C-alpha positions in Angstrom: -20.9 -41.5 -77.7 -22.1 -42.4 -74.2 -19.0 -44.6 -73.7 -16.7 -41.7 -74.7 -18.1 -39.5 -72.2 -18.1 -42.2 -69.4 -14.7 -42.3 -70.3 -14.0 -38.9 -70.2 -15.8 -38.8 -66.7 -13.3 -41.1 -65.2 -10.3 -39.5 -66.6 -11.5 -36.2 -64.8 -11.8 -38.3 -61.8 -8.3 -39.9 -62.1 -6.9 -36.2 -62.8 -8.4 -34.9 -59.7 -7.0 -37.7 -57.7 -3.4 -37.5 -59.5 -3.6 -33.4 -58.6 -4.6 -34.4 -54.8 -1.5 -36.7 -54.8 0.5 -34.1 -56.5 -0.8 -31.5 -53.5 0.3 -33.8 -50.9 3.9 -34.3 -52.5 4.0 -30.5 -52.7 3.2 -30.1 -49.2 5.6 -33.0 -47.7 8.7 -31.6 -49.6 10.8 -29.2 -47.4 11.7 -25.9 -49.3 13.3 -24.4 -46.3 15.1 -25.2 -43.3 12.7 -22.5 -41.4 9.2 -23.5 -40.6 6.5 -21.5 -42.1 4.5 -19.0 -40.1 1.7 -18.7 -42.8 -0.3 -22.0 -43.7 -1.3 -22.9 -47.3 -4.6 -22.5 -48.3 -6.9 -25.5 -48.9 -7.0 -25.7 -52.8 -8.8 -29.0 -52.7 -11.4 -27.4 -50.7 -11.9 -24.6 -53.6 -11.8 -27.0 -56.3 -14.5 -29.2 -54.7 -16.7 -26.2 -54.1 -16.3 -25.1 -57.5 -17.0 -28.4 -59.2 -19.7 -29.4 -57.0 -21.5 -26.2 -58.0 -20.8 -26.6 -61.8 -20.7 -30.4 -62.2 -21.4 -32.2 -58.9 -21.3 -35.9 -61.0 -17.6 -35.3 -61.1 -16.9 -35.2 -57.6 -18.8 -37.9 -55.6 -18.5 -38.2 -52.1 -16.2 -41.3 -51.9 -13.6 -39.3 -53.8 -13.8 -36.5 -51.3 -13.3 -38.8 -48.5 -10.4 -40.7 -50.1 -8.5 -37.5 -50.7 -9.1 -35.9 -47.6 -8.2 -39.2 -45.8 -4.9 -39.4 -47.6 -4.4 -35.7 -46.8 -5.0 -36.9 -43.1 -2.6 -39.8 -43.4 0.3 -38.3 -45.0 0.2 -35.0 -43.3 -0.1 -36.7 -39.9 -3.5 -35.0 -38.7 -6.2 -36.7 -36.6 -7.7 -39.5 -38.6 -10.9 -38.5 -40.0 -11.8 -35.2 -38.3 -10.9 -32.9 -41.1 -12.3 -35.2 -43.5 -15.5 -35.8 -42.0 -15.7 -31.7 -41.7 -15.0 -31.5 -45.3 -17.5 -34.0 -46.3 -20.2 -32.4 -44.2 -19.4 -28.9 -45.8 -19.2 -30.2 -49.4 -22.5 -32.2 -49.0 -24.3 -29.3 -47.7 -23.1 -27.4 -50.6 -24.2 -30.1 -53.1 -27.8 -30.2 -51.4 -28.1 -26.5 -52.1 -26.1 -25.9 -55.5 -29.3 -25.1 -57.3 -29.1 -21.6 -55.3 -26.1 -20.9 -57.4 -27.3 -21.2 -61.0 -28.6 -17.6 -61.3 -27.0 -15.9 -58.4 -23.7 -13.8 -59.1 -20.1 -14.9 -58.3 -19.9 -13.0 -54.9 -22.7 -15.1 -53.6 -21.1 -18.3 -54.2 -17.6 -17.0 -52.9 -19.4 -15.8 -49.6 -21.4 -19.2 -49.3 -18.0 -21.1 -50.0 -16.2 -18.9 -47.5 -19.0 -19.3 -44.9 -18.9 -23.2 -45.5 -15.2 -23.4 -45.2 -15.3 -21.3 -41.6 -18.0 -23.3 -40.2 -15.4 -26.5 -41.4 -12.5 -24.8 -39.6 -14.7 -24.2 -36.7 -16.0 -27.6 -36.3 -12.9 -29.4 -36.9 -11.2 -27.1 -34.0 -14.3 -27.8 -31.7 -14.0 -31.7 -32.2 -10.2 -31.5 -31.6 -10.7 -29.3 -28.4 -13.3 -31.4 -27.2 -11.3 -34.9 -27.7 -8.3 -33.0 -26.0 -6.1 -33.0 -29.0 -3.7 -30.2 -29.2 -5.6 -27.5 -31.6 -3.6 -25.2 -33.9 -3.5 -21.4 -33.0 -6.7 -19.4 -33.7 -4.1 -17.1 -35.8 -3.2 -20.0 -37.8 -6.7 -20.9 -38.7 -7.5 -17.2 -39.7 -4.5 -17.2 -42.0 -5.7 -20.5 -43.4 -9.3 -19.1 -43.9 -8.0 -15.8 -45.6 -5.7 -17.4 -47.8 -8.3 -20.2 -49.0 -10.8 -17.2 -49.6 -8.4 -15.4 -51.6 -7.6 -18.2 -53.7 -11.0 -19.1 -54.3 -11.5 -16.8 -57.5 -8.6 -17.6 -59.0 -9.5 -21.4 -58.7 -13.1 -20.4 -60.3 -11.2 -18.5 -62.9 -9.3 -21.6 -63.8 -12.2 -24.0 -63.8 -14.3 -21.8 -65.7 -12.5 -20.0 -68.3 -9.4 -22.5 -68.8 -11.2 -25.7 -68.1 -14.3 -24.8 -69.6 -16.5 -26.3 -66.9 -19.4 -23.9 -66.9 -22.6 -23.9 -64.3 -25.4 -25.8 -66.3 -28.2 -23.9 -67.2 -31.8 -24.3 -65.5 -33.4 -27.2 -67.2 -30.3 -28.7 -68.6 -29.8 -32.6 -68.8 -26.8 -34.7 -68.7 -25.9 -37.3 -71.2 -27.8 -40.2 -69.1 -30.8 -38.0 -69.1 -30.6 -37.1 -65.5 -31.2 -33.3 -64.4 -27.8 -31.0 -64.1 
């Protein structure tokens, strides 16, 4: 029984990495010849936030670094800056995940939005200090808005379609660890 759950755990991690590779591939495909004014939402951040709140063992820190460093490499962003900002943001969320067990969805949505906003501003600050060209504030604003708007959709898919629920108070995992 334990080996079956262990295999499921690694299959879920592999599926998450494959989905991230699909997102990178999707962002690299040119659908039109005209550049888009609006940025796409950060779907992986929403997925990571939702999974860290519900099942943090599914998203270890090395997976976050691997996926976002891949985003930096393939999307030609400054290497490691956005990765570090997202890693700090998700680890802050992981450290405070017990606060979400009994609170409403609106609290979780606000907290994830605030963390994403701080990550965007931290990224912009690091890029401006190191004299790297930064994206316009309007682009960051639209990325923030689109990411905040897509978060409830991601929560709906993870909670009701994939059936990954928040652990109850006092729940234990298959290895006997506290969830």
